[in-house]
Backbone as CSV, one residue per row, in Angstrom:
resi,resn,N_x,N_y,N_z,CA_x,CA_y,CA_z,C_x,C_y,C_z
1,UNK,99.699,105.731,84.199,101.033,105.209,84.304,101.789,105.273,82.981
2,UNK,101.065,105.006,81.892,101.715,105.056,80.578,102.214,106.461,80.287
3,UNK,101.441,107.438,80.733,101.824,108.828,80.512,103.095,109.177,81.284
4,UNK,103.190,108.726,82.532,104.382,108.993,83.340,105.602,108.286,82.769
5,UNK,105.411,107.066,82.273,106.527,106.321,81.675,107.026,107.016,80.415
6,UNK,106.094,107.505,79.596,106.485,108.215,78.373,107.232,109.496,78.711
7,UNK,106.745,110.212,79.718,107.412,111.450,80.130,108.805,111.164,80.670
8,UNK,108.932,110.134,81.500,110.237,109.793,82.074,111.234,109.420,80.984
9,UNK,110.800,108.582,80.049,111.689,108.182,78.959,112.116,109.397,78.133
10,UNK,111.167,110.276,77.860,111.472,111.475,77.091,112.450,112.389,77.796
11,UNK,112.253,112.578,79.096,113.156,113.443,79.853,114.549,112.838,79.962
12,UNK,114.630,111.520,80.030,115.943,110.870,80.027,116.660,111.118,78.702
13,UNK,115.918,111.033,77.607,116.500,111.294,76.289,116.987,112.737,76.187
14,UNK,116.156,113.658,76.634,116.528,115.085,76.585,117.743,115.347,77.469
15,UNK,117.767,114.747,78.645,118.889,114.932,79.561,120.186,114.405,78.954
16,UNK,120.134,113.215,78.379,121.335,112.646,77.756,121.813,113.521,76.607
17,UNK,120.885,114.022,75.833,121.225,114.877,74.696,121.878,116.169,75.186
18,UNK,121.333,116.737,76.239,121.869,117.984,76.787,123.282,117.784,77.333
19,UNK,123.491,116.690,78.040,124.822,116.399,78.595,125.834,116.225,77.465
20,UNK,125.437,115.505,76.415,126.342,115.285,75.285,126.686,116.611,74.598
21,UNK,125.682,117.474,74.436,125.933,118.771,73.805,126.871,119.615,74.660
22,UNK,126.647,119.631,75.965,127.499,120.425,76.858,128.938,119.912,76.868
23,UNK,129.095,118.592,76.823,130.439,118.016,76.788,131.152,118.431,75.506
24,UNK,130.452,118.328,74.391,131.039,118.728,73.109,131.365,120.219,73.101
25,UNK,130.464,121.029,73.653,130.693,122.476,73.708,131.922,122.799,74.554
26,UNK,132.073,122.108,75.663,133.236,122.356,76.532,134.537,122.000,75.812
27,UNK,134.525,120.893,75.083,135.713,120.506,74.313,136.044,121.565,73.266
28,UNK,135.022,122.109,72.643,135.244,123.167,71.643,135.739,124.448,72.299
29,UNK,135.241,124.739,73.508,135.713,125.923,74.242,137.207,125.808,74.531
30,UNK,137.628,124.645,74.974,139.040,124.427,75.298,139.896,124.554,74.038
31,UNK,139.426,123.944,72.949,140.177,124.031,71.688,140.262,125.474,71.204
32,UNK,139.176,126.213,71.346,139.185,127.617,70.923,140.132,128.443,71.781
33,UNK,140.147,128.187,73.073,141.049,128.918,73.966,142.503,128.652,73.598
34,UNK,142.812,127.392,73.309,144.174,127.053,72.892,144.524,127.752,71.584
35,UNK,143.562,127.777,70.674,143.788,128.434,69.383,144.009,129.935,69.561
36,UNK,143.221,130.531,70.449,143.371,131.975,70.687,144.738,132.299,71.281
37,UNK,145.247,131.411,72.107,146.549,131.648,72.739,147.700,131.594,71.743
38,UNK,147.472,130.981,70.589,148.537,130.895,69.586,148.467,132.034,68.566
39,UNK,147.552,132.964,68.771,147.416,134.085,67.842,148.687,134.910,67.820
40,UNK,149.068,135.304,66.638,150.303,136.064,66.480,150.076,137.573,66.448
41,UNK,148.790,137.968,66.318,148.473,139.392,66.302,147.082,139.606,66.890
42,UNK,146.811,140.842,67.203,145.491,141.195,67.724,144.434,140.915,66.656
43,UNK,144.761,141.222,65.409,143.831,140.985,64.307,143.476,139.499,64.207
44,UNK,144.474,138.642,64.264,144.232,137.201,64.198,143.392,136.744,65.390
45,UNK,143.688,137.272,66.563,142.931,136.933,67.768,141.461,137.301,67.606
46,UNK,141.204,138.501,67.129,139.829,138.976,66.953,139.103,138.135,65.907
47,UNK,139.770,137.800,64.812,139.146,136.964,63.782,138.790,135.585,64.323
48,UNK,139.718,134.992,65.063,139.445,133.675,65.655,138.293,133.761,66.650
49,UNK,138.295,134.806,67.450,137.236,134.978,68.449,135.881,135.154,67.771
50,UNK,135.832,135.958,66.724,134.581,136.176,65.999,134.078,134.884,65.345
51,UNK,134.990,134.152,64.728,134.605,132.879,64.103,134.074,131.901,65.147
52,UNK,134.753,131.830,66.260,134.319,130.923,67.316,132.954,131.336,67.873
53,UNK,132.769,132.617,68.102,131.486,133.099,68.628,130.351,132.775,67.657
54,UNK,130.603,132.966,66.381,129.580,132.701,65.367,129.232,131.211,65.319
55,UNK,130.233,130.348,65.266,129.954,128.911,65.186,129.315,128.398,66.479
56,UNK,129.723,128.934,67.612,129.132,128.523,68.886,127.661,128.920,68.949
57,UNK,127.357,130.120,68.520,125.974,130.586,68.528,125.116,129.748,67.585
58,UNK,125.641,129.470,66.389,124.888,128.653,65.429,124.639,127.248,65.971
59,UNK,125.635,126.675,66.622,125.477,125.336,67.206,124.442,125.366,68.332
60,UNK,124.471,126.402,69.139,123.519,126.536,70.236,122.093,126.658,69.709
61,UNK,121.898,127.485,68.695,120.562,127.662,68.116,120.068,126.358,67.494
62,UNK,120.948,125.649,66.801,120.563,124.369,66.201,120.178,123.358,67.281
63,UNK,120.942,123.307,68.345,120.640,122.373,69.431,119.338,122.759,70.127
64,UNK,119.134,124.028,70.339,117.904,124.500,70.973,116.688,124.149,70.127
65,UNK,116.803,124.295,68.824,115.714,123.930,67.921,115.434,122.436,67.995
66,UNK,116.481,121.653,68.006,116.333,120.197,68.081,115.703,119.766,69.403
67,UNK,116.170,120.321,70.499,115.627,119.972,71.815,114.170,120.430,71.924
68,UNK,113.857,121.550,71.327,112.470,122.020,71.317,111.565,120.995,70.649
69,UNK,112.020,120.436,69.541,111.261,119.386,68.861,111.121,118.147,69.735
70,UNK,112.185,117.792,70.458,112.120,116.649,71.369,111.105,116.890,72.490
71,UNK,111.100,118.091,73.034,110.170,118.421,74.111,108.728,118.333,73.607
72,UNK,108.492,118.815,72.400,107.151,118.710,71.831,106.729,117.254,71.678
73,UNK,107.643,116.422,71.225,107.356,114.996,71.082,107.074,114.330,72.419
74,UNK,107.850,114.686,73.435,107.634,114.127,74.779,106.263,114.545,75.305
75,UNK,105.929,115.796,75.129,104.620,116.270,75.594,103.492,115.521,74.884
76,UNK,103.637,115.361,73.593,102.614,114.651,72.822,102.500,113.200,73.285
77,UNK,103.637,112.540,73.484,103.630,111.142,73.925,103.071,110.995,75.340
78,UNK,103.361,111.954,76.205,102.897,111.880,77.592,101.395,112.158,77.693
79,UNK,100.888,112.994,76.824,99.472,113.354,76.888,98.594,112.345,76.157
80,UNK,99.142,111.601,75.219,98.346,110.659,74.418,97.553,109.667,75.275
81,UNK,98.142,108.989,76.277,97.353,108.063,77.086,96.217,108.751,77.856
82,UNK,96.488,109.945,78.337,95.454,110.698,79.060,94.331,111.065,78.100
83,UNK,94.695,111.519,76.914,93.716,111.886,75.906,92.849,110.682,75.520
84,UNK,93.478,109.518,75.394,92.733,108.297,75.066,91.707,107.970,76.147
85,UNK,92.088,108.125,77.396,91.158,107.831,78.493,90.019,108.842,78.543
86,UNK,90.319,110.091,78.300,89.278,111.114,78.283,88.294,110.828,77.145
87,UNK,88.816,110.465,75.980,87.938,110.150,74.852,87.073,108.934,75.150
88,UNK,87.651,107.914,75.792,86.879,106.725,76.150,85.774,107.075,77.145
89,UNK,86.076,107.912,78.116,85.067,108.334,79.092,83.969,109.142,78.415
90,UNK,84.337,109.997,77.493,83.346,110.800,76.768,82.423,109.909,75.950
91,UNK,82.972,108.869,75.345,82.144,107.941,74.575,81.181,107.190,75.484
92,UNK,81.622,106.814,76.666,80.725,106.129,77.613,79.593,107.058,78.043
93,UNK,79.930,108.309,78.274,78.913,109.294,78.669,77.913,109.487,77.535
94,UNK,78.409,109.605,76.315,77.515,109.791,75.179,76.627,108.561,74.974
95,UNK,77.197,107.371,75.153,76.417,106.140,74.999,75.331,106.068,76.076
96,UNK,75.652,106.468,77.296,74.667,106.483,78.379,73.579,107.499,78.143
97,UNK,73.940,108.646,77.589,72.962,109.693,77.318,72.045,109.332,76.159
98,UNK,72.530,108.523,75.245,71.743,108.127,74.077,70.649,107.121,74.455
99,UNK,70.764,106.454,75.589,69.763,105.456,76.013,68.573,106.095,76.506
């Protein structure tokens, strides 16, 4: 049960983080679209588009790295109770075999 609770809490954290990132990304998409519409030349449009693409990609990679770390932590937290029980069972088996 402890393992399921840890997994549930972790997935809730990851879900909230993902929703927040997507909301922020959507706001940036809208702002970028508005900015692109005010371009006075093709050159300015292309520069704005390139800058936006670069910053969006960097933000995505940073978020993906962060979420990857969260997933690793959730997995570790969810497996810890199971690992503890397996170790306890192994110790009981070893103690029984030593008699």
